[in-house]
N, C-alpha and C positions, 0 to 999 in steps of 0.2 A: 539391541533391545527391539522387541517386536510384539505384535499381538496385544493382548489385554494389558500386559505390563507397560507397553508404550502408551496405550490409551490412558491408563491411570496416571502415568507421568504427565502426559499432556493436560489432563484435567487439573492436576496440581499447578501446572504452569498457568492455566487459565485463571485459577483462583489467585495466584500471585499477581498476574497482570491486572486483574480486577481490584486487588488490594492497592496496587500502585495508582490506579485511576482514582479510587476513593480517597486515598491519602493526598494525592495531588490536588484534587478538588477541595478537600477539607483545608489543606494548607494555605489556600489562597482566599479563603473566606475572609472578608473584611480588609483584604490587602488593597490599598489604593494605588500602589505603584503599578500602573498598567503594563509596563514592560515586563516586570517580573511575573505578574499575575498571568499574562497571556502566554509567556514562554512556558510556564509550568503547566498551564492548561493544554498547550500544544503537546508537551511530553505525555500528559495524561491521555490525550487522544491517540498518540502513537501506541501506548499500552493497550488501549481499547482495540486498535487495529490489530495488534498482535494476538489479542484474545480471540478476535474474529477469525484470523488465519488459523489459529490452533483448533478452533471449532470446525473449520472446513477440513483441516487435516484429520480430525477424528472422524468426520463424515466419510472422508476418502478411505480411511482404514477400515471403517465399518461396512464398506461396500456400497455406499450410497451412489446412485447413478448421478454423474455430474451434470449432464445435460440430457433432457428428454428430447427425442427427435422432434416432437410437435412444438417444442419451445425454441428450437434452433433459430428459425427466422426472426422471431420476436427478439430473442436475445442478441442476435447478430446486429439487428437494426439499432438496438439500444447501445450496444458496444460501439458501433460506428459513430453514433452521435456523441458518445462520451469521448471517443478518440479525437473528434473534431474540437470539442471543448478543451481537452487537454492540450492540443496543438496550439489553440489560441492562447491559452494560459502560458505555455512555454514561450511563445513569441513575445507576449507582453512582458514577462519577467526578463527575458533576454534583452529586450530593448531597454527596459528600465535599468538593468545592471550596467549598460553602457553609458547611461546618463547620470547615475548617482555617484556622488563623490565621497560621501561618508562611508568609510570602510566597515563600520559596525552595521550599517544598513545593508551594505553589499554582502556581508557575511550571512545575514538572515535571508536576503533575497536569493542568494546562491543556494542555500539549503533548500528553500522552497522550490527553486527551479530544478534542482537535482531530484527532488521528490516527484515533481510533475513528470520529469523524463522517465523515472522508474515506472510511474503509473502508465504513461503513454506506451512504453515498450511492452509492459505486461498486457495491456489491452490489445495491442496489435497482435501479440502472440496468441492470446485467447481467440480473437476474431479469426485469425488464420487457421487455427485448429478447428473451429466450428465450421467454417466454410469448406476447408479441405477435407475433413474427416467426418463431419457431422456429429462428432462426439469428442470428448476430451479423454484421451487414454491416461491411465494411472501414471505411467512413466512420464508423459508430458506434464502432468500436473505437478509431480515432484520436481521435475527439472525447472519448471516455471517458478514454483515457490522458492526454491533454493537460489536460482539465478537472480531473481528480482527482489529478494528480501533486502531490507535496509542494510546498507554497508557490506553487502556480499555480492560478488559476481559482477557488479556493474563497475566497469573501469572508469577512471576519472575522465570526465568529458568536458569539452569546451562548453561554456555557458551560452554560446550563440546557437540559435536554431538553424539547422542547414536548410 
C-alpha cells in the first residue's frame, strides 16, 4: 500500500486512535479507584501518542520537510536538553526498581523505565541525524519510527542504566 491509499488508511487509524482516547477518558469519568483510572488514562495517552506519530507519518508521505536548516541548532539544543532529562528519569526509575519490593509496583515502574529508554534512544538518534546530516532523510525517519515503536525492535533490556 502506498500513496493516497496509504494516507487514507492512516487517517482512518488516526480516527480510531482518537476514538480510543475519547472512550478511555469517558470510561473513567467518576471512577474513584485511582489505580484503574490512571492506568486507563495512561493507555489513552499512548493512543494519543500513536495518533501523533501517524500524523507525522502522513506529513512525511506528503513531502513535508522534516527539519529546516535554520531550525537545526534550536532543535538540537532542545533535543539535547530532553536527552538529559530522559537520562535522569531512567536513572531515577532504575534506582527505584532496585529498592521496591512490591512486584506490582515493579511491573509498572519497569514499563515506565522501558518507555523512557525508548524515548532516550529515539532522541539520541534524532540528535545524531541533525548534527551529522543537518536534516532527517526519509529512510532514516522510517527506520526510526519502526525501530523505536512500542513493542517493536527494542530488545529486552536490563532495567539498570549503564
